[in-house]
N, C-alpha and C positions, 0 to 999 in steps of 0.2 A: 223371566229368567234374566239374570244379570250376567253381562259379558265380563270376562276377565280383562282388567285394564293393564296396559303395558307401559313400559318406560319410553320416554322420547329418545330418538336416535342420538342426540347430542347430550344426553343426561350427564354422563361422566366426562365426556370429551371436552365440552366447552369449558367446564370449570377447571379441568386439569390443564388445558392450554392457557387459560387465564392466569392460573397460579404460577405455572412455569414461566410464562412471558413476563410477569411482574418480577419474579425472582431473577431471571436472566437480565432484566433491565437494571435492577439494582446492582448486579454483578458487572454489568456493562460499563459502569462508571470507572471501575478499576481494571477491567480486563479487555477493553477495546471495543471492537465492533460486534460483540455478541448482541448488542441492542438491535442490530438489523435482523438477527435470527428471531429475537423476541417480537419485533414488529411483525414479521411474517407469521409467526405463531398466533399472535393476538388477532390478526386479521382473519386467519383461518378459523380460529375459535369463534370470532364474532359472526362470521358467515354461517357456521354450523348452528350456532345458537339461534340466529334469526330464522333459519329454515325450520328448526324444531319448534320454535314459538309459533310460526305460521301454521305448522301441522296441528299444534295443540288448539289454536283458535278455530281451525276448520272443524275438528272433531274432538271436542273436549271430553266427551264420554269415553273415548277410546284410551286415553292416557291418564296416568296417575297425576294428581295435583302436586304431590311432592316432587315428581320428576320435572314438572313445569317450574317449580320453585328453584330446583337445582340448575336448570338451564338458564333461568332468568338471572340467578346469581353469577353463573359463568359469563353470561352476556355482560353484566355490569363490570365484572373483573376485566373482561376483554376491552370494554369501552374505556376503562381507566388505563389499561396497558398500552393501547394504541397511541395516544398522544405523548405519554411519558417516554415510551420507547422511540417514538419518532424524534422527540426533542433530544434525547440522549444520542441517537444515531447522528443527528445533524451536528451536535457538539463534537462527537468523536470524529466524524468525517472532516469537519473544519480543522480540528486539532491535527489530524494526520496530514491534511493537505498543507497546512502552514509548516508543520514540522518536516514534512517530506520535501517541500520546496527549499527550506533552509538547509537540510542535509544535502540535497542535490547541488545547491549553490556552493556549499562548503567543499564538496568533493569535486565540483567543477573547477574551483580555484586551486585546489590541491593538485588536480590532474594537470592543469596548465602550468603550475609551478614545477611539477615533476618533469613534464615534457621540456620545459625551458632548461631545467637543470641537465637533462640528458643531452640536449642539443649543445649546451656549453661544454659538457664533458667530452664530446666527440671532437672538439677542436684540438689541434696539436699546437706545439709552441710556435710553429711557423705561422699559424693563423693569427697569433697575437702580435707578432713582430714582423715588420716588413723585411723581406729578404734583401740582404745587402748585395748590391751589384758591384762587381769589380770595375772600378773606373780607370784602372791603370791601362796603359796602352799595351797592346799585345805586339810582340815582335815576331816577325816572320824569319825564316831561316836566312833570307837574303840580307837582313839587317845586321847579322852578326859578322864580325870580322874574326876570322880564325887565324890565329898566329901559330905558326908551327915553329917548333924548335929546329934549329939548324941541324942538329944531330940526326934528327929523324928523317930529313929529306935525303940525305945521301944514300 
């Protein structure tokens, strides 16, 4: 009596993850850090495929050969996707790091220029010119000679 063979656990999952990871990696060139997501997906797909292949090698009679071929194809897709997505991720991280430092430096210069401009605008005219000190001598009441008219004394 022949047992009914079944599919491997990662039959559709490993291939799906490999195809999606490769697609996201290609999109990652123009859309940023999606390559990191693709890297994670391809690693998960590769781990699933390796576990399913180990199951098949232990009990080949329990699983369909076509299922094994699908898992092996998914494994190959994930093996291809891992280094490509890792390289794209490194390129994008380097790009964002350099670009981010340049932007921060630009805004740092702008910020210091704005702060300097604000500190200059807070100065009044008296800050720019020295205050003139009256150098004339001051007279006290005793120094004045008051002359009275003769008519008013009487």
